[in-house]
C-alpha positions in Angstrom: 0.0 0.0 0.0 1.4 3.5 -0.8 2.2 5.5 1.9 0.2 8.6 2.1 1.8 12.2 2.1 1.8 13.3 5.9 2.0 17.2 6.3 3.5 18.0 9.9 2.3 21.3 11.3 4.3 22.9 14.0 3.2 26.5 15.3 5.9 28.3 17.3 6.1 31.7 18.9 9.5 32.8 20.3 10.5 29.2 20.4 14.4 29.8 19.8 15.3 27.9 23.1 13.4 24.5 22.0 12.8 24.7 18.4 16.1 23.3 17.0 15.8 20.2 18.9 12.0 19.8 18.0 13.1 20.0 14.2 16.0 17.8 14.4 13.6 15.2 15.7 11.0 15.9 13.3 13.5 15.8 10.2 15.1 12.3 11.3 11.9 9.9 10.7 11.5 6.5 9.3 8.5 7.5 7.4 9.7 8.8 4.1 6.8 10.4 2.5 6.2 13.7 4.9 6.6 17.4 4.6 7.2 19.9 7.6 5.1 23.1 7.8 6.6 25.5 10.5 4.4 28.4 11.3 6.3 31.4 12.8 3.6 33.1 15.0 5.0 36.9 14.8 8.2 35.7 16.9 10.4 38.4 18.3 13.5 36.3 18.9 15.9 34.1 16.6 12.9 31.6 15.5 12.9 32.7 11.9 16.8 32.1 11.6 16.6 28.7 13.1 13.7 27.7 10.7 15.6 29.0 7.6 18.6 26.9 8.9 16.7 23.8 8.7 15.1 24.7 5.2 18.7 25.0 3.8 19.0 21.3 4.7 15.4 20.3 4.0 13.8 21.2 1.0 10.5 19.4 2.2 10.4 22.0 5.1 8.4 25.2 4.6 8.2 28.5 6.5 4.8 30.2 7.0 4.9 33.8 8.8 1.3 34.2 10.6 1.3 37.8 12.1 -1.7 37.3 14.2 -1.0 35.6 17.3 -3.0 32.9 18.8 -2.6 28.9 18.8 -5.5 28.4 16.8 -4.7 31.1 14.2 -1.2 29.6 13.8 -2.4 26.0 13.5 -5.1 27.0 11.1 -2.4 28.9 8.7 -0.5 25.6 8.6 -3.6 23.3 8.2 -4.7 25.6 5.2 -1.1 25.3 3.6 -1.0 21.4 4.2 -0.9 19.1 1.0 -0.9 16.0 2.7 -3.8 13.6 2.8 -2.9 13.2 6.6 -2.1 16.2 8.9 0.2 15.4 11.8 0.8 17.9 14.7 3.3 18.6 17.5 4.6 21.6 19.2 8.0 23.5 19.1 8.7 22.5 22.7 8.3 18.9 22.0 10.9 15.9 20.8 9.3 13.2 18.7 10.9 9.7 18.6 12.2 8.7 15.2 9.2 6.5 14.2 6.7 9.1 15.4 4.9 9.7 11.9 5.3 5.9 11.1 3.4 5.0 14.2 0.7 7.8 14.1 -0.2 7.0 10.5 -0.5 3.3 10.7 -4.1 3.1 12.1 -5.3 5.5 9.6 -3.7 3.6 7.0 -4.6 0.1 8.0 -7.3 0.3 10.4 -9.3 3.0 8.7 -9.2 5.6 11.7 -9.9 9.2 11.0 -8.0 10.6 14.1 -5.5 9.4 16.4 -3.7 10.8 19.3 -0.4 9.8 21.2 0.8 10.5 24.6 3.5 12.4 26.2 6.4 12.3 29.0 7.8 15.1 30.7 11.4 16.4 29.5 11.8 18.1 32.8 12.3 16.0 36.0 11.4 18.4 38.7 8.6 18.5 41.3 6.5 20.7 39.3 6.8 18.9 36.0 6.5 15.6 37.5 3.0 16.5 38.9 1.7 18.2 35.7 2.6 14.8 34.3 0.7 12.9 36.7 -2.3 15.1 36.1 -2.0 14.3 32.3 -1.8 10.7 33.1 -5.1 10.8 35.4 -6.8 13.0 32.7 -6.4 10.7 29.7 -7.5 7.7 32.1 -10.7 9.4 32.8 -11.3 10.0 29.2 -10.6 6.5 28.0 -13.2 4.3 26.4 -11.4 1.1 25.2 -9.1 2.0 22.4 -10.5 5.6 22.1 -10.1 8.8 24.1 -12.7 11.6 24.4 -10.1 14.4 24.2 -7.4 15.5 21.9 -3.6 16.7 22.5 -2.6 18.5 19.4 1.2 18.1 20.4 0.7 14.5 19.3 -2.2 14.3 16.9 -2.8 13.0 13.4 -6.0 13.3 11.3 -7.2 12.9 7.8 -6.8 16.2 6.1 -10.3 16.7 4.8 -11.8 16.2 8.0 -9.4 18.6 9.8 -9.9 21.2 7.1 -13.5 20.9 7.5 -13.4 21.5 11.2 -10.4 23.8 11.7 -9.4 25.1 15.2 -11.7 28.1 16.7 -9.4 31.2 16.1 -11.5 33.0 19.0 -10.0 30.8 21.5 -6.5 31.4 22.9 -6.5 28.4 25.0 -8.6 25.2 25.2 -8.5 24.7 21.5 -8.0 20.9 21.8 -11.1 20.5 23.8 -13.2 22.6 21.5 -12.2 20.6 18.6 -12.6 17.2 20.4 -16.3 18.2 21.1 -16.9 19.1 17.6 -14.9 16.1 16.1 -17.1 13.9 18.2 -20.1 14.2 15.6 -17.6 12.6 12.9 -15.1 10.4 14.3 -13.9 8.9 17.5 -10.2 9.4 18.4 -8.0 6.3 18.5 -5.4 6.4 21.6 -1.7 5.4 20.9 -0.3 5.4 24.6 3.0 4.1 23.4 3.6 6.7 20.7 5.0 9.3 23.1 6.6 12.9 22.6 8.8 14.6 25.1 7.2 18.0 26.3 8.5 20.8 28.4 5.7 20.9 31.1 5.7 24.0 33.5 8.4 23.3 36.0 7.9 26.2 38.6 5.3 27.5 41.1 4.6 30.4 39.0 4.5 28.7 35.7 2.1 26.0 37.1 -0.1 28.7 38.6 -0.1 30.9 35.4 -0.9 27.9 33.1 -3.7 26.6 35.4 -5.3 30.1 35.8 -5.2 30.7 32.3 -6.7 27.1 31.1 -9.6 27.8 33.8 -10.1 31.3 32.4 -10.5 29.9 28.9 -12.6 26.8 30.1 -15.1 29.3 31.2 -15.3 31.1 27.8 -15.6 27.5 26.1 -18.2 26.6 28.5 -20.4 29.6 27.4 -19.9 28.3 23.9 -20.5 24.6 24.7 -23.3 24.6 27.3 -23.0 20.9 28.0 -19.2 21.0 28.3 -19.4 19.9 31.9 -20.5 16.5 30.6 -17.1 16.1 28.7 -14.4 17.9 30.8 -13.8 16.2 34.3 -12.2 19.5 35.2 -15.4 21.6 34.8 -18.0 19.0 35.7 -18.2 20.2 39.2 -17.5 23.8 39.0 -19.1 24.9 36.0 -20.8 27.7 37.8 -19.6 29.9 40.5 -22.1 28.6 43.0 -20.8 25.2 42.8 -17.1 26.2 43.5 -17.1 25.8 47.4 -18.6 22.4 47.0 -16.0 21.5 44.4 -13.2 22.7 46.7 -14.6 20.5 49.5 -14.8 17.6 47.5 -11.3 18.1 46.2 -9.8 18.6 49.8 -11.5 15.2 50.7 -10.2 13.5 47.7 -6.5 14.3 48.8 -6.8 12.5 52.2 -4.0 10.0 52.4 -2.0 11.4 49.4 1.6 12.3 50.2 2.0 16.0 51.4 3.7 17.3 48.4 1.3 16.1 46.0 -1.6 17.5 48.2 0.5 20.9 47.9 0.6 20.5 44.4 -3.3 20.2 44.1 -3.8 23.0 46.4 -1.9 25.3 44.0 -3.5 24.1 41.0 -6.8 24.2 42.7 -6.3 27.7 43.8 -5.2 28.9 40.4 -8.2 27.1 38.6 -10.6 28.6 40.9 -9.4 32.0 40.5 -9.1 31.6 36.7 -12.7 30.3 36.4 -14.3 33.1 38.8 -12.5 35.7 36.8 -13.9 34.3 33.4 -17.5 33.9 35.1 -17.3 37.4 36.5 -16.2 38.7 33.0 -19.2 37.0 31.4 -21.6 38.3 34.0 -20.3 41.8 33.5 -20.7 41.4 29.7 -24.1 40.3 30.1 -23.7 36.9 28.5 -25.5 34.8 31.3 
């Protein structure tokens, strides 16, 4: 069977510290029929020079400059330029294994799947990154249904191009674009989960990075909840705190759930929960002030 052309889309904004290793890993694949589309999302550092360096070595790597900043906007720019029948995605702070494309594409080619998702491991080994990875492990487990998963992680994802170009990412969302896509994709296809196909990722590795990321995620979950009124049925992280009035109950339950856990894990969950609550409250308050409720 002929191997389909795979277009790998990599968005990047000010990624000079991680992009080189990412492109080295994506450029060294066992799969032969693929191209790389790097979308420079209006970077102000040395990102462009790194992309051009790899372009000189790899004629199958193309550069796109997208002046409007945003995860969804950058991914959509790459998707619109993709010529492959399959689109694969990763992030500029990820390192992929050499058989990454081969393993991702196999279920699409041989099992007639429309979308597949791999997993991840942490490239940092400290307390914060390790706990973030544990969160990701638990999140995927809660969303598993046999060989399929009710979520999307676009840092390790592949999908048939016509379906992706039909759905696209929501450019109005700065975060939670994967969850939004998963909700809409569910009408057309399930997502096959490939737990052994892992990419290395730079998780938040400090108190402030962890707090900021969770605050931001919660804030945009609130906005996404207003777009999808039934989001709480899909996202475990919002199922009990989809309204401000339920937050005290949710906090009480979370505290009871941590009983018996190691103190360090409980501390991490406290920080994450505080950030999440503050972000969600801010989002809900903004919605009320805007007269959207």
